[in-house]
N, C-alpha and C positions, 0 to 999 in steps of 0.2 A: 893399341890395335896393330896386329902383325900385318905384313904385306898381303897375305892371302885374304884376310878378312877385309882389308881396305879395298882391294880390287873387287871383291864380291859386292861390297856395299856401294861402290861408286863406278861400277863397270859401265853402266849406261852413260853416265856423265863423262867418263874418260873417252868413250867411243865418240860421243857427240862433240866433245872438245877437239879431238883429233881430226874429225871430219871438218869442223869449222876452221881449224888452222890450215888444213890442206886447201880448202876452198879459198880462204883469204890469200894464201900464198899464190895460188893460180891467178886470182883476180889482180893482185898487185903486179905479178909478172907480165900480165897482158897490158899493163899500162893504165889500169883503171884506178889511178891514184889522184886524179884531178877532176874537177867539175866546176863549171862556170858559177862564180858567185860565192864559192866556199874557199877556205884557206887551203894552201898546198899541203898534201899529206906527206910530210917529211917524217924522219925517225922520231923527232920530239913530239909531233902531233899524234903519231901512232901510239906512243907510250901514254900520252894524255887521254886518248880515247879509250884505251884499255882500262886506265885508272878510273875514268868516269863510269865505264860499265861496271867495274868492280864495286864502286861505291853504290851504284844503282842496284846491283845484285844483293849487296849487303842489306840495303833498305828493304828489298823484297823479302829476304829471308827473315828479317827482324819483325816487320809489321804487316807482311802479307800483301804487298803490291808488286807490280811488275817492274818497278823502277823507272818507268817513263817520266814520272814527276821530277826525277833528278836529271835524267839525260836531256830532255827537251829544253829546259831553260839554260842549262850549261852550254849546249850546242848553240843556242840562239844568242844569248847575252854575252857569254865569255869566250866563245870560240868563233863567233862571227858568221854562223850559218844563217842564211835568210830563213824567215819563219816557215815558209812552205817546205823547204828542204829539211829543216830541223824536224818538222812534223812527220814527213815521209820516212826519213832515216830512222827516227826513233821507233815508229810503228813497225818498221821492217825488222829492227833489231830485237824487239820484244817477242817476235815469233819464237826464237830459239830459247829465250828465257822461260816463256810459258811452257814450251815442250819439255824442257829440262825439269822445271819444278813440278809440272803437272804429272809427269811420269812417276816421280818419287811419291807423290800423294796417291796416285793410282795403285801403286804396289802396296801401299799401306791401307788401301781402301778408304782413304779420307776424302771421299767425294760422293755426291748424290747424282747418280747417272741420269735420273729422270729430270732433275732441275737443269743439269748441264745440257741435256738434249734440247729442252724447250727454250731455255735462254740462249744457248749457242745458236740454235736454228734461227730464232728471231733476231739475234744479234748480227748474223750474217746479212740478213735483209736490211737491217739498220745501217750497217757499215756501207753497203752499196748506196743507200740513200745519202748518207753522210759524205761519202766520197764524191758523189755528184754535186752536192752543195759546196764541197771544198773547191771544185773547179771554178766556182764563181768568186770564192774568197781568196784564192791563191795570189791573185794580182792585187789584192788589198791587204798587204801585210799588217798594217796598223789595225784594221778591223779584225783580222784573224787573231792577232795578238790580244785584242780586247776580249774576244770570245774565250781564248785560252785562259786569260786572267780571271774571267768570271767563273770558269770551270774550276780553277785552282782554289777559289774561295771555299768551296764545299769541303775538300779534304783538310784545308788549313783550319777552319773553324771546328770541324769534327775532332781533329787530332789535339788541338789546343784544349778543347773542352774535356775530352777523355783523359788527357794528361793531368789536368787540374783535378778532376774528380778522382782519378786513380791515386794521385798524391794525397788528397784529403782522406780517402778511405784507408790508405796505408798507415796514416798517422792515427786515425781514430780506432782502427782495428788491425794492429800489427799481426801479420801472419795469416789474416783471413783472406779468402778469395775476393777479388774485386767484384765479381758478379756471381749470382746464384747459379746452381747447376741447371743445365738446359736439357730439354728433351732432345734426344739424339736423332733428330730428323728435321728436314726442311719443309715447312708447310707452304701452301700456296697452290691455287688452281692454275691449270695450264695457261689460261688467258692472262692471268695476273703476271705469271712468270714471263710470258712472251712479250707483254707490253713493256715490262721493266728491261728485259734483255734487248728489245728493239730500241728503246731510248738510249741505253748505254752504247749500243752499236752505232747509232747516229752520231753521238758525241765522239766515239772512237774514229769514225770516218772523217770528222771535221777537224778535231784537234790532235789526233795522233797519239793519244794516251791509251794504253792497253785496256783500261776499264777497271782495273783493280781498285782504284781510288773510289769508285762508285759501287762496284759489285760487293766488296767486302762489307761496308757498312749497310748496304741495301739488304744483303742476305741476312745479316744479323738482326737489324732493327725492323725491317719490313716483313721478313718471312720467318723470324725466330730460329735461325740456323745456329747450331753449335759452332764454336770458333774453329776447331780443327777441321771440321767438314767444310766450313766456309772457305778456308785457304785452298784446299784441293779443288773444290767445285769452282771457285773463282778462276783459278788457273786453267781448268779444263774449258771453261766458257771462253776465256781469252784466246785460246789456241786457234779456233776457227776464225774468230773475228780478226785476230792479228794476221793470219795467213791471207785472208781475203783482202783486208785493208792494205796490208803491206804489198801484196801483188798488184793491187790497183794503183797504189802510189808509185810503185816501180814502173808500171806501164805508162803512167802519166809523166814520168821523168822527174819525180820529186825525191828519189832515193839515191843518196851517195853510197853505193854498194860497199865499197871498201871500208868506209867509216862505219857503216851499220854492222859489218861483220866483226870489226875490231871491238865495237861496243858489245856485241853479243858474246864474244870470247870473255870479256871482262865480267859480264853479268852472270854467265854460267858458273864461273869460278866464285864470284861474290855470293851468289845465291846459296851455294853449298857451305861456304864459310859462315854466312848468316844463319843458316839452319842449324849448324853445329855449335854456334856460340850464343844463340838466342837466350838461353837460360842464364847467361852471365849478366844480362841487363834487365832492369825493371821496365816492362812495356810502357808504363805511363811516362817514364823519363824520355824514352825514344819518341813517343808520340808528341810530347810537348816540344821537343827540340825540332823535329821535322815539321810540326804544325806551324811553328813560328817561321821556319824557312819557306814553307809553301805560301804563307801569308805575304811574306816579302816578295816572292816571285809574282804572286797575283797582283800586288800593288804596282810592281815594276811594269808588268804587261799593260795594266790599265792606265798607268801614268804615261806610258809612251803614246797611247791612243789619244789622250787628252792634251798632249804636248808638255807634260811635266816630266823632266828627266830625273830619274831616281838612281842613285849610284848602286 
């Protein structure tokens, strides 16, 4: 790919990335590099945060999630962020990931606008309710962690199961598609879409995950959505929920802005690399690996709540 073609293909991403770098530089120059209860934001920590965002973006590009499932546990367990701040910072960071990925799918027309509007609108209301509930849980880190752990069980079981099934299918029918062809539309009445979007929004407001972990399987299995439309529609739904939820968390004082921006820079780059390299990996292998990782994270959160320390 020559430079002209590269710039044409990634012009929006390059512009968004440049804006993010400028904003991050301004924030850091204003002294916004510390926050009570979190590690100091030195050069090493900045590099780590960008790397974590890069890994989260890769995951999003490979299996269709916003990457929150990687960022949140890393911030909390391995970088020492208190659970409420890890939740707020992660949700704020995913705003830019969803915008970047969602724009790409919008250009390719890989989204169902009707579904995105109904679920996104109900999701906003759900995020507001979830954010209100979050104010009662923020002072109860162990309980908040327990809820996060329970939420993590869903994507972990789903990914492990799909990974195992995909592996078996690949062995029994080499070269055959894992799933049969699908109707190229997303079914569902407005009230059904709204209820599901509202539930995901409530969880987003409480646990700070962008919603891809629930939206992707929900759209596929509950509403019969084709995979490629699911990815774009999921990201489009996540944009308003992340913006509203991130703004509320910022107003509540649970967002470490500099850290969130550094994570976002990494996710924007990682998402593009993931999208460009997805065909080099077998989807069931990635799902199995990350499913086991998410199960470990869920057990760790739940273990902390019941007083069992898990390394």
